[in-house]
ChimeraX commands (.cxc) that place a marker at each C-alpha (Angstrom):
marker #1 position 125.76,88.18,132.47 radius 0.5
marker #1 position 122.23,88.85,131.48 radius 0.5
marker #1 position 122.14,84.83,130.57 radius 0.5
marker #1 position 122.10,84.18,134.73 radius 0.5
marker #1 position 119.25,86.10,135.16 radius 0.5
marker #1 position 116.63,83.88,134.19 radius 0.5
marker #1 position 118.30,80.81,135.95 radius 0.5
marker #1 position 118.01,83.02,139.51 radius 0.5
marker #1 position 114.86,81.64,140.82 radius 0.5
marker #1 position 116.75,78.06,140.09 radius 0.5
marker #1 position 119.67,78.92,142.19 radius 0.5
marker #1 position 117.08,80.25,144.75 radius 0.5
marker #1 position 114.93,76.71,144.72 radius 0.5
marker #1 position 118.23,74.77,144.96 radius 0.5
marker #1 position 119.43,76.65,147.78 radius 0.5
marker #1 position 116.21,76.56,149.86 radius 0.5
marker #1 position 115.68,72.40,149.23 radius 0.5
marker #1 position 120.03,72.19,150.37 radius 0.5
marker #1 position 118.87,74.08,153.08 radius 0.5
marker #1 position 115.53,71.69,153.97 radius 0.5
marker #1 position 117.61,68.80,153.65 radius 0.5
marker #1 position 120.67,70.04,155.54 radius 0.5
marker #1 position 118.34,69.88,158.46 radius 0.5
marker #1 position 116.64,66.91,158.17 radius 0.5
marker #1 position 120.16,65.14,157.66 radius 0.5
marker #1 position 121.26,66.67,161.00 radius 0.5
marker #1 position 117.65,65.63,162.63 radius 0.5
marker #1 position 118.53,61.84,161.59 radius 0.5
marker #1 position 121.98,62.22,162.53 radius 0.5
marker #1 position 121.10,63.47,166.16 radius 0.5
marker #1 position 119.03,60.79,167.08 radius 0.5
marker #1 position 120.02,58.25,170.10 radius 0.5
marker #1 position 122.14,55.17,168.46 radius 0.5
marker #1 position 119.84,51.85,169.22 radius 0.5
marker #1 position 121.71,50.00,171.98 radius 0.5
marker #1 position 123.98,46.85,171.04 radius 0.5
marker #1 position 122.70,43.29,171.66 radius 0.5
marker #1 position 125.01,40.33,172.72 radius 0.5
marker #1 position 127.66,39.83,175.70 radius 0.5
marker #1 position 129.59,42.50,174.35 radius 0.5
marker #1 position 126.55,45.01,174.87 radius 0.5
marker #1 position 126.12,43.72,178.51 radius 0.5
marker #1 position 130.04,43.36,179.58 radius 0.5
marker #1 position 130.25,47.12,178.32 radius 0.5
marker #1 position 126.79,48.50,180.33 radius 0.5
marker #1 position 128.70,46.84,183.75 radius 0.5
marker #1 position 131.83,48.49,183.52 radius 0.5
marker #1 position 130.00,51.93,182.66 radius 0.5
marker #1 position 127.62,51.54,185.73 radius 0.5
marker #1 position 129.07,49.84,188.64 radius 0.5
marker #1 position 126.14,50.97,190.70 radius 0.5
marker #1 position 123.26,49.12,188.26 radius 0.5
marker #1 position 122.81,45.79,189.94 radius 0.5
marker #1 position 122.83,47.57,193.55 radius 0.5
marker #1 position 119.68,48.47,196.02 radius 0.5
marker #1 position 119.71,52.46,196.84 radius 0.5
marker #1 position 120.47,52.70,200.03 radius 0.5
marker #1 position 118.86,55.55,202.22 radius 0.5
marker #1 position 120.55,56.89,205.23 radius 0.5
marker #1 position 118.28,59.51,207.27 radius 0.5
marker #1 position 120.30,59.16,210.12 radius 0.5
marker #1 position 121.79,63.08,210.10 radius 0.5
marker #1 position 118.12,63.58,209.74 radius 0.5
marker #1 position 116.16,62.08,212.55 radius 0.5
marker #1 position 119.15,63.34,214.85 radius 0.5
marker #1 position 118.13,66.77,213.72 radius 0.5
marker #1 position 114.22,66.10,214.40 radius 0.5
marker #1 position 115.24,64.64,217.69 radius 0.5
marker #1 position 117.22,67.62,218.91 radius 0.5
marker #1 position 114.14,70.05,218.14 radius 0.5
marker link #1:1,2 radius 0.2
marker link #1:2,3 radius 0.2
marker link #1:3,4 radius 0.2
marker link #1:4,5 radius 0.2
marker link #1:5,6 radius 0.2
marker link #1:6,7 radius 0.2
marker link #1:7,8 radius 0.2
marker link #1:8,9 radius 0.2
marker link #1:9,10 radius 0.2
marker link #1:10,11 radius 0.2
marker link #1:11,12 radius 0.2
marker link #1:12,13 radius 0.2
marker link #1:13,14 radius 0.2
marker link #1:14,15 radius 0.2
marker link #1:15,16 radius 0.2
marker link #1:16,17 radius 0.2
marker link #1:17,18 radius 0.2
marker link #1:18,19 radius 0.2
marker link #1:19,20 radius 0.2
marker link #1:20,21 radius 0.2
marker link #1:21,22 radius 0.2
marker link #1:22,23 radius 0.2
marker link #1:23,24 radius 0.2
marker link #1:24,25 radius 0.2
marker link #1:25,26 radius 0.2
marker link #1:26,27 radius 0.2
marker link #1:27,28 radius 0.2
marker link #1:28,29 radius 0.2
marker link #1:29,30 radius 0.2
marker link #1:30,31 radius 0.2
marker link #1:31,32 radius 0.2
marker link #1:32,33 radius 0.2
marker link #1:33,34 radius 0.2
marker link #1:34,35 radius 0.2
marker link #1:35,36 radius 0.2
marker link #1:36,37 radius 0.2
marker link #1:37,38 radius 0.2
marker link #1:38,39 radius 0.2
marker link #1:39,40 radius 0.2
marker link #1:40,41 radius 0.2
marker link #1:41,42 radius 0.2
marker link #1:42,43 radius 0.2
marker link #1:43,44 radius 0.2
marker link #1:44,45 radius 0.2
marker link #1:45,46 radius 0.2
marker link #1:46,47 radius 0.2
marker link #1:47,48 radius 0.2
marker link #1:48,49 radius 0.2
marker link #1:49,50 radius 0.2
marker link #1:50,51 radius 0.2
marker link #1:51,52 radius 0.2
marker link #1:52,53 radius 0.2
marker link #1:53,54 radius 0.2
marker link #1:54,55 radius 0.2
marker link #1:55,56 radius 0.2
marker link #1:56,57 radius 0.2
marker link #1:57,58 radius 0.2
marker link #1:58,59 radius 0.2
marker link #1:59,60 radius 0.2
marker link #1:60,61 radius 0.2
marker link #1:61,62 radius 0.2
marker link #1:62,63 radius 0.2
marker link #1:63,64 radius 0.2
marker link #1:64,65 radius 0.2
marker link #1:65,66 radius 0.2
marker link #1:66,67 radius 0.2
marker link #1:67,68 radius 0.2
marker link #1:68,69 radius 0.2
marker link #1:69,70 radius 0.2
view
């Protein structure tokens, strides 16, 4: 068992390097993916958001009627 004590610092170094590499790999894998190019990507984006091409409509009817009552 005494032959393992001189190797102990190398085990610690390997553990620290492994932990650092694990954090780096996790950060790289967690980045958002690049959008796809082409017609397939356009069809997927249209299917995902049906209101993407429409103009927003502001409806102040209820707010205006409340202001007129005051």
